[in-house]
C-alpha positions in Angstrom: 0.0 0.0 0.0 1.5 3.3 -1.0 0.5 6.4 0.9 0.7 10.1 -0.1 4.1 11.6 -0.1 4.8 14.1 2.7 4.5 17.8 1.8 8.1 18.2 2.8 9.1 15.6 0.1 6.9 17.2 -2.5 8.1 20.7 -1.7 11.9 20.0 -2.3 11.7 21.7 -5.7 12.1 25.4 -4.8 10.3 26.6 -7.9 7.2 24.4 -7.2 4.4 25.8 -5.1 1.6 24.0 -3.3 -1.9 25.3 -4.1 -4.9 24.3 -1.9 -8.4 24.6 -3.4 -10.5 26.2 -0.7 -13.8 24.7 -1.8 -14.5 20.9 -1.8 -14.0 19.0 -5.0 -15.9 16.0 -6.3 -13.6 13.0 -5.6 -14.9 11.3 -8.8 -13.0 13.9 -10.9 -10.1 12.6 -12.9 -7.1 14.3 -14.5 -9.0 16.4 -17.0 -11.7 17.8 -14.7 -9.2 18.6 -12.0 -7.0 20.4 -14.5 -10.0 22.4 -15.6 -10.7 23.3 -11.9 -7.1 24.5 -11.6 -7.7 26.9 -14.5 -11.1 28.0 -13.5 -11.0 28.1 -9.7 -7.4 28.6 -8.8 -6.4 30.5 -11.9 -3.2 28.7 -12.5 -1.7 26.7 -15.3 -2.0 22.9 -14.5 1.1 22.3 -16.6 3.2 24.6 -14.4 4.8 21.9 -12.3 3.0 23.2 -9.1 1.1 20.9 -6.9 -2.7 21.3 -6.6 -4.4 19.9 -3.6 -8.2 19.1 -3.5 -10.2 17.9 -0.6 -13.4 16.0 -0.4 -16.7 17.5 0.9 -16.2 15.7 4.3 -12.5 16.6 4.4 -11.4 13.0 4.9 -9.9 12.5 1.4 -7.3 14.4 -0.7 -6.3 14.4 -4.3 -3.0 16.0 -5.4 -2.5 16.9 -9.1 0.9 17.6 -10.6 2.4 17.7 -14.1 5.6 15.5 -14.4 7.3 16.1 -17.7 5.2 13.9 -19.9 1.9 13.5 -18.1 -0.2 14.2 -15.0 0.4 12.5 -11.7 -2.6 12.1 -9.4 -2.2 11.0 -5.7 -5.4 10.0 -3.9 -5.8 9.2 -0.3 
């Protein structure tokens, strides 16, 4: 079982920022819908290399979206 990486491990890259979406996200969303939310709600480029964190309505689940050279990476816990 693989858990989410720690924020410290994810934040090693000095140029990368961690963005937290304030409103709850639908945890059924995949890469495409989360990337659209990054553009529409957060106002950032999903291909920027930054980390975008989304929480479930109850706050007990997280999804982290990031671009990694040739595709999106999505962590879910």
